[in-house]
All heavy atoms as a GROMACS GRO file, in nm:
protein
  613
    1MET      N    1  -3.122  -0.090   1.503
    1MET     CA    2  -3.116  -0.014   1.620
    1MET      C    3  -3.003   0.088   1.601
    1MET      O    4  -2.886   0.059   1.556
    1MET     CB    5  -3.078  -0.101   1.743
    1MET     CG    6  -3.052  -0.022   1.864
    1MET     SD    7  -3.012  -0.124   2.004
    1MET     CE    8  -3.126  -0.261   1.988
    2THR      N    9  -3.028   0.221   1.610
    2THR     CA   10  -2.937   0.322   1.587
    2THR      C   11  -2.908   0.389   1.728
    2THR      O   12  -2.990   0.384   1.812
    2THR     CB   13  -2.976   0.426   1.490
    2THR    OG1   14  -3.096   0.483   1.529
    2THR    CG2   15  -2.999   0.363   1.351
    3ALA      N   16  -2.798   0.441   1.738
    3ALA     CA   17  -2.757   0.519   1.859
    3ALA      C   18  -2.808   0.662   1.849
    3ALA      O   19  -2.799   0.725   1.750
    3ALA     CB   20  -2.614   0.516   1.878
    4GLU      N   21  -2.852   0.713   1.961
    4GLU     CA   22  -2.907   0.850   1.961
    4GLU      C   23  -2.810   0.947   2.014
    4GLU      O   24  -2.835   1.061   2.023
    4GLU     CB   25  -3.034   0.849   2.036
    4GLU     CG   26  -3.147   0.767   1.968
    4GLU     CD   27  -3.180   0.815   1.829
    4GLU    OE1   28  -3.177   0.943   1.807
    4GLU    OE2   29  -3.207   0.736   1.742
    5GLN      N   30  -2.706   0.908   2.089
    5GLN     CA   31  -2.613   1.001   2.148
    5GLN      C   32  -2.544   1.090   2.056
    5GLN      O   33  -2.520   1.046   1.937
    5GLN     CB   34  -2.505   0.929   2.236
    5GLN     CG   35  -2.398   0.852   2.159
    5GLN     CD   36  -2.444   0.712   2.128
    5GLN    OE1   37  -2.552   0.674   2.126
    5GLN    NE2   38  -2.339   0.636   2.092
    6PRO      N   39  -2.511   1.207   2.088
    6PRO     CA   40  -2.442   1.298   2.002
    6PRO      C   41  -2.306   1.259   1.957
    6PRO      O   42  -2.235   1.205   2.048
    6PRO     CB   43  -2.447   1.438   2.070
    6PRO     CG   44  -2.467   1.403   2.217
    6PRO     CD   45  -2.536   1.276   2.216
    7GLY      N   46  -2.262   1.265   1.835
    7GLY     CA   47  -2.121   1.229   1.800
    7GLY      C   48  -2.035   1.347   1.798
    7GLY      O   49  -2.072   1.463   1.833
    8ARG      N   50  -1.912   1.328   1.762
    8ARG     CA   51  -1.817   1.439   1.752
    8ARG      C   52  -1.824   1.480   1.599
    8ARG      O   53  -1.891   1.424   1.525
    8ARG     CB   54  -1.680   1.384   1.791
    8ARG     CG   55  -1.676   1.346   1.935
    8ARG     CD   56  -1.544   1.307   1.973
    8ARG     NE   57  -1.541   1.265   2.116
    8ARG     CZ   58  -1.460   1.179   2.161
    8ARG    NH1   59  -1.366   1.130   2.088
    8ARG    NH2   60  -1.470   1.138   2.285
    9VAL      N   61  -1.739   1.584   1.580
    9VAL     CA   62  -1.741   1.642   1.442
    9VAL      C   63  -1.707   1.545   1.334
    9VAL      O   64  -1.766   1.553   1.227
    9VAL     CB   65  -1.626   1.752   1.442
    9VAL    CG1   66  -1.619   1.805   1.301
    9VAL    CG2   67  -1.660   1.859   1.538
   10GLY      N   68  -1.626   1.438   1.350
   10GLY     CA   69  -1.597   1.342   1.255
   10GLY      C   70  -1.713   1.258   1.202
   10GLY      O   71  -1.701   1.202   1.093
   11CYS      N   72  -1.825   1.246   1.278
   11CYS     CA   73  -1.932   1.166   1.224
   11CYS      C   74  -2.057   1.232   1.239
   11CYS      O   75  -2.175   1.173   1.233
   11CYS     CB   76  -1.935   1.030   1.297
   11CYS     SG   77  -1.957   1.035   1.472
   12THR      N   78  -2.065   1.370   1.259
   12THR     CA   79  -2.190   1.446   1.274
   12THR      C   80  -2.269   1.431   1.146
   12THR      O   81  -2.221   1.438   1.035
   12THR     CB   82  -2.158   1.588   1.293
   12THR    OG1   83  -2.089   1.609   1.423
   12THR    CG2   84  -2.281   1.678   1.305
   13GLY      N   85  -2.402   1.398   1.157
   13GLY     CA   86  -2.483   1.384   1.044
   13GLY      C   87  -2.497   1.247   0.986
   13GLY      O   88  -2.570   1.215   0.905
   14LYS      N   89  -2.413   1.159   1.038
   14LYS     CA   90  -2.421   1.018   0.989
   14LYS      C   91  -2.493   0.920   1.080
   14LYS      O   92  -2.510   0.953   1.202
   14LYS     CB   93  -2.267   0.955   0.993
   14LYS     CG   94  -2.177   1.022   0.890
   14LYS     CD   95  -2.041   0.950   0.900
   14LYS     CE   96  -1.947   1.031   0.793
   14LYS     NZ   97  -1.816   0.960   0.809
   15THR      N   98  -2.564   0.827   1.018
   15THR     CA   99  -2.646   0.735   1.103
   15THR      C  100  -2.550   0.648   1.181
   15THR      O  101  -2.459   0.590   1.136
   15THR     CB  102  -2.738   0.654   1.011
   15THR    OG1  103  -2.819   0.744   0.935
   15THR    CG2  104  -2.822   0.564   1.094
   16ARG      N  105  -2.579   0.627   1.307
   16ARG     CA  106  -2.503   0.540   1.393
   16ARG      C  107  -2.571   0.415   1.425
   16ARG      O  108  -2.687   0.419   1.455
   16ARG     CB  109  -2.466   0.607   1.524
   16ARG     CG  110  -2.384   0.735   1.509
   16ARG     CD  111  -2.373   0.812   1.643
   16ARG     NE  112  -2.302   0.936   1.624
   16ARG     CZ  113  -2.371   1.050   1.595
   16ARG    NH1  114  -2.502   1.046   1.576
   16ARG    NH2  115  -2.301   1.156   1.572
   17TYR      N  116  -2.500   0.299   1.412
   17TYR     CA  117  -2.559   0.172   1.439
   17TYR      C  118  -2.475   0.113   1.555
   17TYR      O  119  -2.354   0.117   1.560
   17TYR     CB  120  -2.547   0.076   1.315
   17TYR     CG  121  -2.622   0.134   1.186
   17TYR    CD1  122  -2.542   0.205   1.098
   17TYR    CD2  123  -2.755   0.125   1.183
   17TYR    CE1  124  -2.614   0.259   0.991
   17TYR    CE2  125  -2.817   0.172   1.078
   17TYR     CZ  126  -2.756   0.237   0.973
   17TYR     OH  127  -2.815   0.288   0.863
   18LEU      N  128  -2.553   0.060   1.652
   18LEU     CA  129  -2.486   0.003   1.772
   18LEU      C  130  -2.425  -0.123   1.750
   18LEU      O  131  -2.317  -0.144   1.814
   18LEU     CB  132  -2.593  -0.012   1.888
   18LEU     CG  133  -2.655   0.118   1.936
   18LEU    CD1  134  -2.765   0.080   2.033
   18LEU    CD2  135  -2.555   0.204   1.995
   19ARG      N  136  -2.464  -0.207   1.652
   19ARG     CA  137  -2.409  -0.330   1.625
   19ARG      C  138  -2.368  -0.346   1.483
   19ARG      O  139  -2.441  -0.297   1.394
   19ARG     CB  140  -2.508  -0.437   1.654
   19ARG     CG  141  -2.532  -0.447   1.807
   19ARG     CD  142  -2.625  -0.570   1.834
   19ARG     NE  143  -2.655  -0.575   1.976
   19ARG     CZ  144  -2.760  -0.510   2.031
   19ARG    NH1  145  -2.850  -0.450   1.959
   19ARG    NH2  146  -2.780  -0.514   2.165
   20ARG      N  147  -2.257  -0.410   1.451
   20ARG     CA  148  -2.214  -0.429   1.317
   20ARG      C  149  -2.314  -0.513   1.244
   20ARG      O  150  -2.339  -0.492   1.121
   20ARG     CB  151  -2.071  -0.497   1.312
   20ARG     CG  152  -2.021  -0.526   1.174
   20ARG     CD  153  -1.883  -0.583   1.187
   20ARG     NE  154  -1.832  -0.605   1.051
   20ARG     CZ  155  -1.823  -0.722   0.983
   20ARG    NH1  156  -1.870  -0.830   1.042
   20ARG    NH2  157  -1.775  -0.727   0.870
   21SER      N  158  -2.367  -0.613   1.310
   21SER     CA  159  -2.466  -0.709   1.242
   21SER      C  160  -2.585  -0.628   1.182
   21SER      O  161  -2.642  -0.652   1.079
   21SER     CB  162  -2.513  -0.814   1.342
   21SER     OG  163  -2.580  -0.765   1.452
   22TYR      N  164  -2.633  -0.534   1.271
   22TYR     CA  165  -2.752  -0.452   1.222
   22TYR      C  166  -2.706  -0.363   1.105
   22TYR      O  167  -2.784  -0.350   1.005
   22TYR     CB  168  -2.813  -0.369   1.332
   22TYR     CG  169  -2.934  -0.299   1.290
   22TYR    CD1  170  -3.055  -0.366   1.263
   22TYR    CD2  171  -2.933  -0.157   1.269
   22TYR    CE1  172  -3.163  -0.311   1.225
   22TYR    CE2  173  -3.056  -0.093   1.231
   22TYR     CZ  174  -3.167  -0.167   1.207
   22TYR     OH  175  -3.278  -0.101   1.160
   23ALA      N  176  -2.599  -0.306   1.108
   23ALA     CA  177  -2.544  -0.220   1.003
   23ALA      C  178  -2.533  -0.305   0.875
   23ALA      O  179  -2.571  -0.255   0.762
   23ALA     CB  180  -2.411  -0.150   1.041
   24LYS      N  181  -2.492  -0.422   0.891
   24LYS     CA  182  -2.471  -0.515   0.766
   24LYS      C  183  -2.613  -0.543   0.709
   24LYS      O  184  -2.631  -0.549   0.587
   24LYS     CB  185  -2.406  -0.642   0.809
   24LYS     CG  186  -2.254  -0.637   0.822
   24LYS     CD  187  -2.196  -0.763   0.859
   24LYS     CE  188  -2.191  -0.861   0.746
   24LYS     NZ  189  -2.109  -0.976   0.774
   25ARG      N  190  -2.715  -0.564   0.788
   25ARG     CA  191  -2.853  -0.589   0.743
   25ARG      C  192  -2.901  -0.471   0.670
   25ARG      O  193  -2.969  -0.485   0.567
   25ARG     CB  194  -2.940  -0.633   0.859
   25ARG     CG  195  -2.930  -0.769   0.904
   25ARG     CD  196  -3.042  -0.820   0.984
   25ARG     NE  197  -3.074  -0.746   1.103
   25ARG     CZ  198  -3.034  -0.771   1.224
   25ARG    NH1  199  -2.946  -0.862   1.247
   25ARG    NH2  200  -3.056  -0.690   1.322
   26VAL      N  201  -2.882  -0.349   0.721
   26VAL     CA  202  -2.921  -0.224   0.650
   26VAL      C  203  -2.853  -0.214   0.515
   26VAL      O  204  -2.920  -0.184   0.424
   26VAL     CB  205  -2.904  -0.106   0.740
   26VAL    CG1  206  -2.935   0.022   0.673
   26VAL    CG2  207  -3.000  -0.120   0.874
   27ALA      N  208  -2.727  -0.233   0.516
   27ALA     CA  209  -2.647  -0.229   0.403
   27ALA      C  210  -2.703  -0.319   0.288
   27ALA      O  211  -2.720  -0.289   0.176
   27ALA     CB  212  -2.501  -0.248   0.421
   28SER      N  213  -2.742  -0.443   0.332
   28SER     CA  214  -2.785  -0.545   0.242
   28SER      C  215  -2.930  -0.500   0.189
   28SER      O  216  -2.958  -0.515   0.064
   28SER     CB  217  -2.808  -0.677   0.313
   28SER     OG  218  -2.848  -0.779   0.228
   29ARG      N  219  -2.998  -0.440   0.262
   29ARG     CA  220  -3.135  -0.396   0.230
   29ARG      C  221  -3.126  -0.281   0.128
   29ARG      O  222  -3.204  -0.282   0.023
   29ARG     CB  223  -3.210  -0.348   0.351
   29ARG     CG  224  -3.362  -0.329   0.328
   29ARG     CD  225  -3.433  -0.303   0.455
   29ARG     NE  226  -3.384  -0.376   0.567
   29ARG     CZ  227  -3.375  -0.317   0.691
   29ARG    NH1  228  -3.420  -0.195   0.718
   29ARG    NH2  229  -3.328  -0.384   0.787
   30ILE      N  230  -3.031  -0.196   0.143
   30ILE     CA  231  -3.002  -0.085   0.051
   30ILE      C  232  -2.957  -0.142  -0.074
   30ILE      O  233  -3.004  -0.097  -0.184
   30ILE     CB  234  -2.896   0.011   0.112
   30ILE    CG1  235  -2.966   0.087   0.234
   30ILE    CG2  236  -2.852   0.117   0.005
   30ILE    CD1  237  -2.865   0.169   0.312
   31ARG      N  238  -2.868  -0.240  -0.073
   31ARG     CA  239  -2.814  -0.297  -0.201
   31ARG      C  240  -2.931  -0.367  -0.280
   31ARG      O  241  -2.929  -0.363  -0.391
   31ARG     CB  242  -2.698  -0.397  -0.162
   31ARG     CG  243  -2.623  -0.442  -0.275
   31ARG     CD  244  -2.500  -0.521  -0.235
   31ARG     NE  245  -2.500  -0.601  -0.105
   31ARG     CZ  246  -2.457  -0.569   0.004
   31ARG    NH1  247  -2.392  -0.453   0.028
   31ARG    NH2  248  -2.472  -0.643   0.117
   32ARG      N  249  -3.008  -0.434  -0.205
   32ARG     CA  250  -3.114  -0.511  -0.276
   32ARG      C  251  -3.228  -0.413  -0.341
   32ARG      O  252  -3.296  -0.441  -0.440
   32ARG     CB  253  -3.195  -0.600  -0.172
   32ARG     CG  254  -3.129  -0.724  -0.151
   32ARG     CD  255  -3.219  -0.837  -0.078
   32ARG     NE  256  -3.280  -0.783   0.036
   32ARG     CZ  257  -3.237  -0.789   0.164
   32ARG    NH1  258  -3.115  -0.846   0.190
   32ARG    NH2  259  -3.308  -0.735   0.261
   33SER      N  260  -3.231  -0.291  -0.290
   33SER     CA  261  -3.323  -0.196  -0.339
   33SER      C  262  -3.267  -0.129  -0.470
   33SER      O  263  -3.330  -0.043  -0.526
   33SER     CB  264  -3.368  -0.082  -0.237
   33SER     OG  265  -3.247   0.000  -0.221
   34GLY      N  266  -3.147  -0.168  -0.508
   34GLY     CA  267  -3.082  -0.117  -0.623
   34GLY      C  268  -2.993   0.001  -0.612
   34GLY      O  269  -2.949   0.059  -0.704
   35SER      N  270  -2.966   0.036  -0.479
   35SER     CA  271  -2.881   0.139  -0.460
   35SER      C  272  -2.734   0.101  -0.450
   35SER      O  273  -2.695  -0.016  -0.477
   35SER     CB  274  -2.920   0.207  -0.326
   35SER     OG  275  -2.849   0.335  -0.310
   36ASP      N  276  -2.651   0.194  -0.397
   36ASP     CA  277  -2.508   0.158  -0.388
   36ASP      C  278  -2.466   0.048  -0.298
   36ASP      O  279  -2.545   0.008  -0.207
   36ASP     CB  280  -2.432   0.289  -0.340
   36ASP     CG  281  -2.436   0.402  -0.438
   36ASP    OD1  282  -2.470   0.374  -0.562
   36ASP    OD2  283  -2.412   0.514  -0.390
   37HIS      N  284  -2.350  -0.017  -0.325
   37HIS     CA  285  -2.299  -0.121  -0.247
   37HIS      C  286  -2.223  -0.052  -0.122
   37HIS      O  287  -2.131   0.020  -0.139
   37HIS     CB  288  -2.196  -0.205  -0.325
   37HIS     CG  289  -2.143  -0.321  -0.241
   37HIS    ND1  290  -2.201  -0.451  -0.263
   37HIS    CD2  291  -2.068  -0.328  -0.139
   37HIS    CE1  292  -2.145  -0.533  -0.179
   37HIS    NE2  293  -2.052  -0.465  -0.112
   38LEU      N  294  -2.284  -0.066  -0.002
   38LEU     CA  295  -2.216  -0.004   0.116
   38LEU      C  296  -2.171  -0.110   0.207
   38LEU      O  297  -2.215  -0.226   0.201
   38LEU     CB  298  -2.322   0.086   0.189
   38LEU     CG  299  -2.399   0.182   0.106
   38LEU    CD1  300  -2.508   0.254   0.189
   38LEU    CD2  301  -2.286   0.289   0.070
   39ARG      N  302  -2.077  -0.070   0.296
   39ARG     CA  303  -2.028  -0.166   0.394
   39ARG      C  304  -2.015  -0.098   0.529
   39ARG      O  305  -2.005   0.028   0.537
   39ARG     CB  306  -1.889  -0.218   0.350
   39ARG     CG  307  -1.777  -0.099   0.360
   39ARG     CD  308  -1.643  -0.146   0.346
   39ARG     NE  309  -1.553  -0.026   0.362
   39ARG     CZ  310  -1.510   0.021   0.471
   39ARG    NH1  311  -1.561  -0.025   0.593
   39ARG    NH2  312  -1.436   0.128   0.484
   40PRO      N  313  -2.033  -0.168   0.634
   40PRO     CA  314  -2.022  -0.108   0.776
   40PRO      C  315  -1.883  -0.087   0.806
   40PRO      O  316  -1.791  -0.174   0.766
   40PRO     CB  317  -2.092  -0.208   0.859
   40PRO     CG  318  -2.100  -0.334   0.785
   40PRO     CD  319  -2.081  -0.301   0.648
   41TYR      N  320  -1.853   0.018   0.877
   41TYR     CA  321  -1.714   0.038   0.935
   41TYR      C  322  -1.732   0.096   1.072
   41TYR      O  323  -1.822   0.175   1.103
   41TYR     CB  324  -1.631   0.128   0.840
   41TYR     CG  325  -1.686   0.269   0.829
   41TYR    CD1  326  -1.640   0.376   0.908
   41TYR    CD2  327  -1.780   0.305   0.724
   41TYR    CE1  328  -1.682   0.496   0.898
   41TYR    CE2  329  -1.827   0.433   0.723
   41TYR     CZ  330  -1.778   0.525   0.807
   41TYR     OH  331  -1.829   0.658   0.797
   42PRO      N  332  -1.630   0.071   1.163
   42PRO     CA  333  -1.639   0.119   1.297
   42PRO      C  334  -1.589   0.271   1.290
   42PRO      O  335  -1.489   0.304   1.218
   42PRO     CB  336  -1.535   0.030   1.372
   42PRO     CG  337  -1.436  -0.012   1.260
   42PRO     CD  338  -1.524  -0.023   1.139
   43CYS      N  339  -1.649   0.350   1.377
   43CYS     CA  340  -1.614   0.491   1.386
   43CYS      C  341  -1.518   0.518   1.504
   43CYS      O  342  -1.556   0.476   1.614
   43CYS     CB  343  -1.741   0.575   1.400
   43CYS     SG  344  -1.710   0.751   1.410
   44GLN      N  345  -1.408   0.582   1.478
   44GLN     CA  346  -1.313   0.618   1.585
   44GLN      C  347  -1.370   0.726   1.689
   44GLN      O  348  -1.318   0.746   1.789
   44GLN     CB  349  -1.183   0.656   1.517
   44GLN     CG  350  -1.190   0.779   1.440
   44GLN     CD  351  -1.052   0.820   1.373
   44GLN    OE1  352  -0.954   0.760   1.417
   44GLN    NE2  353  -1.057   0.913   1.295
   45PHE      N  354  -1.464   0.799   1.636
   45PHE     CA  355  -1.514   0.908   1.715
   45PHE      C  356  -1.629   0.870   1.811
   45PHE      O  357  -1.630   0.895   1.930
   45PHE     CB  358  -1.567   1.015   1.630
   45PHE     CG  359  -1.466   1.082   1.533
   45PHE    CD1  360  -1.455   1.046   1.404
   45PHE    CD2  361  -1.365   1.150   1.594
   45PHE    CE1  362  -1.355   1.100   1.319
   45PHE    CE2  363  -1.256   1.213   1.510
   45PHE     CZ  364  -1.262   1.184   1.374
   46CYS      N  365  -1.732   0.805   1.752
   46CYS     CA  366  -1.848   0.769   1.842
   46CYS      C  367  -1.849   0.620   1.882
   46CYS      O  368  -1.934   0.579   1.961
   46CYS     CB  369  -1.979   0.796   1.766
   46CYS     SG  370  -2.014   0.687   1.630
   47HIS      N  371  -1.758   0.539   1.834
   47HIS     CA  372  -1.745   0.398   1.866
   47HIS      C  373  -1.873   0.310   1.833
   47HIS      O  374  -1.898   0.210   1.890
   47HIS     CB  375  -1.710   0.379   2.018
   47HIS     CG  376  -1.589   0.451   2.047
   47HIS    ND1  377  -1.459   0.421   2.008
   47HIS    CD2  378  -1.571   0.562   2.130
   47HIS    CE1  379  -1.371   0.498   2.050
   47HIS    NE2  380  -1.436   0.599   2.122
   48CYS      N  381  -1.951   0.371   1.736
   48CYS     CA  382  -2.054   0.291   1.674
   48CYS      C  383  -2.014   0.255   1.528
   48CYS      O  384  -1.903   0.260   1.498
   48CYS     CB  385  -2.190   0.372   1.670
   48CYS     SG  386  -2.251   0.410   1.832
   49TRP      N  387  -2.115   0.213   1.453
   49TRP     CA  388  -2.084   0.174   1.312
   49TRP      C  389  -2.160   0.268   1.222
   49TRP      O  390  -2.271   0.312   1.253
   49TRP     CB  391  -2.135   0.030   1.293
   49TRP     CG  392  -2.061  -0.076   1.381
   49TRP    CD1  393  -2.073  -0.111   1.496
   49TRP    CD2  394  -1.946  -0.147   1.333
   49TRP    NE1  395  -1.976  -0.198   1.544
   49TRP    CE2  396  -1.905  -0.222   1.437
   49TRP    CE3  397  -1.866  -0.154   1.208
   49TRP    CZ2  398  -1.793  -0.304   1.425
   49TRP    CZ3  399  -1.776  -0.246   1.190
   49TRP    CH2  400  -1.724  -0.323   1.305
   50HIS      N  401  -2.099   0.290   1.107
   50HIS     CA  402  -2.157   0.376   1.002
   50HIS      C  403  -2.146   0.288   0.879
   50HIS      O  404  -2.084   0.192   0.865
   50HIS     CB  405  -2.083   0.504   0.977
   50HIS     CG  406  -2.073   0.591   1.092
   50HIS    ND1  407  -2.184   0.652   1.164
   50HIS    CD2  408  -1.963   0.635   1.163
   50HIS    CE1  409  -2.140   0.732   1.262
   50HIS    NE2  410  -2.007   0.714   1.269
   51LEU      N  411  -2.223   0.337   0.774
   51LEU     CA  412  -2.214   0.272   0.633
   51LEU      C  413  -2.148   0.360   0.548
   51LEU      O  414  -2.157   0.479   0.542
   51LEU     CB  415  -2.365   0.244   0.584
   51LEU     CG  416  -2.448   0.150   0.661
   51LEU    CD1  417  -2.581   0.139   0.590
   51LEU    CD2  418  -2.382   0.012   0.674
   52GLY      N  419  -2.053   0.293   0.465
   52GLY     CA  420  -1.970   0.374   0.378
   52GLY      C  421  -1.950   0.293   0.234
   52GLY      O  422  -1.977   0.172   0.235
   53HIS      N  423  -1.915   0.362   0.138
   53HIS     CA  424  -1.890   0.299   0.003
   53HIS      C  425  -1.763   0.215   0.008
   53HIS      O  426  -1.679   0.244   0.084
   53HIS     CB  427  -1.874   0.410  -0.100
   53HIS     CG  428  -2.002   0.467  -0.142
   53HIS    ND1  429  -2.041   0.580  -0.075
   53HIS    CD2  430  -2.094   0.447  -0.222
   53HIS    CE1  431  -2.164   0.631  -0.123
   53HIS    NE2  432  -2.191   0.550  -0.214
   54LEU      N  433  -1.759   0.118  -0.080
   54LEU     CA  434  -1.639   0.044  -0.090
   54LEU      C  435  -1.533   0.135  -0.145
   54LEU      O  436  -1.555   0.230  -0.217
   54LEU     CB  437  -1.659  -0.077  -0.197
   54LEU     CG  438  -1.761  -0.188  -0.145
   54LEU    CD1  439  -1.785  -0.281  -0.256
   54LEU    CD2  440  -1.703  -0.252  -0.018
   55ARG      N  441  -1.407   0.108  -0.112
   55ARG     CA  442  -1.297   0.200  -0.154
   55ARG      C  443  -1.294   0.196  -0.306
   55ARG      O  444  -1.314   0.105  -0.380
   55ARG     CB  445  -1.163   0.134  -0.114
   55ARG     CG  446  -1.046   0.217  -0.145
   55ARG     CD  447  -0.928   0.167  -0.073
   55ARG     NE  448  -0.937   0.220   0.067
   55ARG     CZ  449  -0.826   0.298   0.109
   55ARG    NH1  450  -0.726   0.324   0.038
   55ARG    NH2  451  -0.840   0.351   0.226
   56GLY      N  452  -1.291   0.323  -0.361
   56GLY     CA  453  -1.286   0.344  -0.505
   56GLY      C  454  -1.418   0.357  -0.574
   56GLY      O  455  -1.427   0.371  -0.693
   57GLN      N  456  -1.527   0.339  -0.499
   57GLN     CA  457  -1.662   0.344  -0.559
   57GLN      C  458  -1.744   0.454  -0.516
   57GLN      O  459  -1.860   0.461  -0.554
   57GLN     CB  460  -1.732   0.213  -0.525
   57GLN     CG  461  -1.662   0.092  -0.590
   57GLN     CD  462  -1.742  -0.034  -0.592
   57GLN    OE1  463  -1.855  -0.035  -0.550
   57GLN    NE2  464  -1.680  -0.143  -0.633
   58ALA      N  465  -1.701   0.544  -0.424
   58ALA     CA  466  -1.783   0.654  -0.380
   58ALA      C  467  -1.795   0.757  -0.491
   58ALA      O  468  -1.703   0.789  -0.560
   58ALA     CB  469  -1.719   0.716  -0.247
   59THR      N  470  -1.907   0.813  -0.496
   59THR     CA  471  -1.929   0.936  -0.574
   59THR      C  472  -1.968   1.045  -0.490
   59THR      O  473  -2.037   1.026  -0.387
   59THR     CB  474  -2.025   0.908  -0.685
   59THR    OG1  475  -2.155   0.872  -0.630
   59THR    CG2  476  -1.982   0.806  -0.784
   60TYR      N  477  -1.936   1.170  -0.526
   60TYR     CA  478  -1.973   1.283  -0.447
   60TYR      C  479  -1.983   1.404  -0.539
   60TYR      O  480  -1.936   1.400  -0.645
   60TYR     CB  481  -1.884   1.308  -0.332
   60TYR     CG  482  -1.737   1.318  -0.376
   60TYR    CD1  483  -1.673   1.448  -0.401
   60TYR    CD2  484  -1.660   1.205  -0.389
   60TYR    CE1  485  -1.555   1.458  -0.442
   60TYR    CE2  486  -1.520   1.229  -0.430
   60TYR     CZ  487  -1.469   1.353  -0.445
   60TYR     OH  488  -1.340   1.357  -0.493
   61LEU      N  489  -2.034   1.508  -0.487
   61LEU     CA  490  -2.048   1.632  -0.570
   61LEU      C  491  -1.933   1.735  -0.530
   61LEU      O  492  -1.900   1.740  -0.420
   61LEU     CB  493  -2.175   1.701  -0.544
   61LEU     CG  494  -2.298   1.625  -0.590
   61LEU    CD1  495  -2.429   1.708  -0.558
   61LEU    CD2  496  -2.297   1.598  -0.747
   62ARG      N  497  -1.870   1.793  -0.626
   62ARG     CA  498  -1.762   1.886  -0.605
   62ARG      C  499  -1.807   2.014  -0.674
   62ARG      O  500  -1.855   2.008  -0.788
   62ARG     CB  501  -1.634   1.837  -0.662
   62ARG     CG  502  -1.521   1.938  -0.643
   62ARG     CD  503  -1.392   1.886  -0.703
   62ARG     NE  504  -1.331   1.814  -0.587
   62ARG     CZ  505  -1.236   1.726  -0.600
   62ARG    NH1  506  -1.176   1.710  -0.710
   62ARG    NH2  507  -1.183   1.664  -0.486
   63ASN      N  508  -1.792   2.125  -0.602
   63ASN     CA  509  -1.829   2.248  -0.656
   63ASN      C  510  -1.712   2.297  -0.757
   63ASN      O  511  -1.593   2.279  -0.739
   63ASN     CB  512  -1.837   2.359  -0.558
   63ASN     CG  513  -1.962   2.335  -0.459
   63ASN    OD1  514  -2.059   2.284  -0.523
   63ASN    ND2  515  -1.957   2.372  -0.343
   64SER      N  516  -1.757   2.349  -0.874
   64SER     CA  517  -1.664   2.403  -0.967
   64SER      C  518  -1.722   2.531  -1.028
   64SER      O  519  -1.838   2.572  -0.983
   64SER     CB  520  -1.648   2.309  -1.086
   64SER     OG  521  -1.749   2.297  -1.174
   65ILE      N  522  -1.662   2.600  -1.116
   65ILE     CA  523  -1.699   2.712  -1.177
   65ILE      C  524  -1.830   2.684  -1.259
   65ILE      O  525  -1.904   2.779  -1.290
   65ILE     CB  526  -1.598   2.789  -1.248
   65ILE    CG1  527  -1.546   2.699  -1.372
   65ILE    CG2  528  -1.480   2.841  -1.171
   65ILE    CD1  529  -1.453   2.772  -1.472
   66HIS      N  530  -1.852   2.565  -1.293
   66HIS     CA  531  -1.963   2.520  -1.378
   66HIS      C  532  -2.078   2.467  -1.294
   66HIS      O  533  -2.173   2.399  -1.345
   66HIS     CB  534  -1.926   2.415  -1.476
   66HIS     CG  535  -1.810   2.463  -1.568
   66HIS    ND1  536  -1.819   2.560  -1.661
   66HIS    CD2  537  -1.679   2.422  -1.568
   66HIS    CE1  538  -1.700   2.581  -1.716
   66HIS    NE2  539  -1.615   2.500  -1.666
   67GLY      N  540  -2.074   2.490  -1.155
   67GLY     CA  541  -2.169   2.430  -1.062
   67GLY      C  542  -2.120   2.300  -1.000
   67GLY      O  543  -2.004   2.264  -1.006
   68SER      N  544  -2.214   2.222  -0.947
   68SER     CA  545  -2.179   2.098  -0.882
   68SER      C  546  -2.156   1.994  -0.990
   68SER      O  547  -2.237   1.983  -1.085
   68SER     CB  548  -2.295   2.056  -0.795
   68SER     OG  549  -2.304   2.145  -0.687
   69VAL      N  550  -2.048   1.920  -0.977
   69VAL     CA  551  -2.010   1.809  -1.070
   69VAL      C  552  -1.989   1.687  -0.997
   69VAL      O  553  -1.931   1.677  -0.879
   69VAL     CB  554  -1.872   1.850  -1.135
   69VAL    CG1  555  -1.829   1.738  -1.223
   69VAL    CG2  556  -1.890   1.982  -1.209
   70SER      N  557  -2.055   1.578  -1.041
   70SER     CA  558  -2.042   1.447  -0.972
   70SER      C  559  -1.907   1.387  -1.009
   70SER      O  560  -1.853   1.380  -1.125
   70SER     CB  561  -2.156   1.350  -1.034
   70SER     OG  562  -2.134   1.226  -0.976
   71VAL      N  563  -1.835   1.343  -0.905
   71VAL     CA  564  -1.704   1.291  -0.919
   71VAL      C  565  -1.693   1.155  -0.864
   71VAL      O  566  -1.746   1.120  -0.758
   71VAL     CB  567  -1.599   1.386  -0.834
   71VAL    CG1  568  -1.462   1.330  -0.841
   71VAL    CG2  569  -1.607   1.528  -0.895
   72GLN      N  570  -1.624   1.065  -0.942
   72GLN     CA  571  -1.596   0.928  -0.893
   72GLN      C  572  -1.473   0.928  -0.809
   72GLN      O  573  -1.372   0.991  -0.843
   72GLN     CB  574  -1.584   0.834  -1.014
   72GLN     CG  575  -1.552   0.685  -0.973
   72GLN     CD  576  -1.666   0.618  -0.911
   72GLN    OE1  577  -1.785   0.645  -0.951
   72GLN    NE2  578  -1.643   0.526  -0.830
   73GLU      N  579  -1.477   0.868  -0.689
   73GLU     CA  580  -1.360   0.869  -0.608
   73GLU      C  581  -1.250   0.790  -0.677
   73GLU      O  582  -1.268   0.687  -0.733
   73GLU     CB  583  -1.392   0.796  -0.473
   73GLU     CG  584  -1.280   0.787  -0.377
   73GLU     CD  585  -1.308   0.700  -0.262
   73GLU    OE1  586  -1.386   0.603  -0.276
   73GLU    OE2  587  -1.247   0.721  -0.162
   74MET      N  588  -1.130   0.840  -0.670
   74MET     CA  589  -1.010   0.788  -0.731
   74MET      C  590  -0.927   0.735  -0.629
   74MET      O  591  -0.886   0.817  -0.531
   74MET     CB  592  -0.944   0.888  -0.822
   74MET     CG  593  -1.027   0.945  -0.926
   74MET     SD  594  -1.090   0.830  -1.052
   74MET     CE  595  -0.930   0.788  -1.138
   75THR      N  596  -0.888   0.614  -0.621
   75THR     CA  597  -0.789   0.561  -0.526
   75THR      C  598  -0.680   0.497  -0.610
   75THR      O  599  -0.689   0.448  -0.712
   75THR     CB  600  -0.858   0.457  -0.433
   75THR    OG1  601  -0.910   0.351  -0.516
   75THR    CG2  602  -0.969   0.517  -0.354
   76ARG      N  603  -0.562   0.475  -0.531
   76ARG     CA  604  -0.449   0.427  -0.596
   76ARG      C  605  -0.428   0.280  -0.549
   76ARG      O  606  -0.453   0.241  -0.444
   76ARG     CB  607  -0.324   0.516  -0.567
   76ARG     CG  608  -0.336   0.638  -0.630
   76ARG     CD  609  -0.223   0.728  -0.592
   76ARG     NE  610  -0.249   0.863  -0.627
   76ARG     CZ  611  -0.175   0.957  -0.648
   76ARG    NH1  612  -0.043   0.933  -0.636
   76ARG    NH2  613  -0.199   1.082  -0.677
   0.00000   0.00000   0.00000
């Protein structure tokens, strides 16, 4: 079950889950399909739950003079 109410800027475009338990089930299904390991986290803006990567495991694209480059998140 996802929330349909509009969020604030901090979570615009993210899927909102009303319950942590449902977000955990979705994350587990994604993991079983061979995709990234995600975890639910509470959102301070919409007070629902979102899915995010484990700390230090997120990858994203960064623009450079050579085009988009995949970058591994670096944490200390």
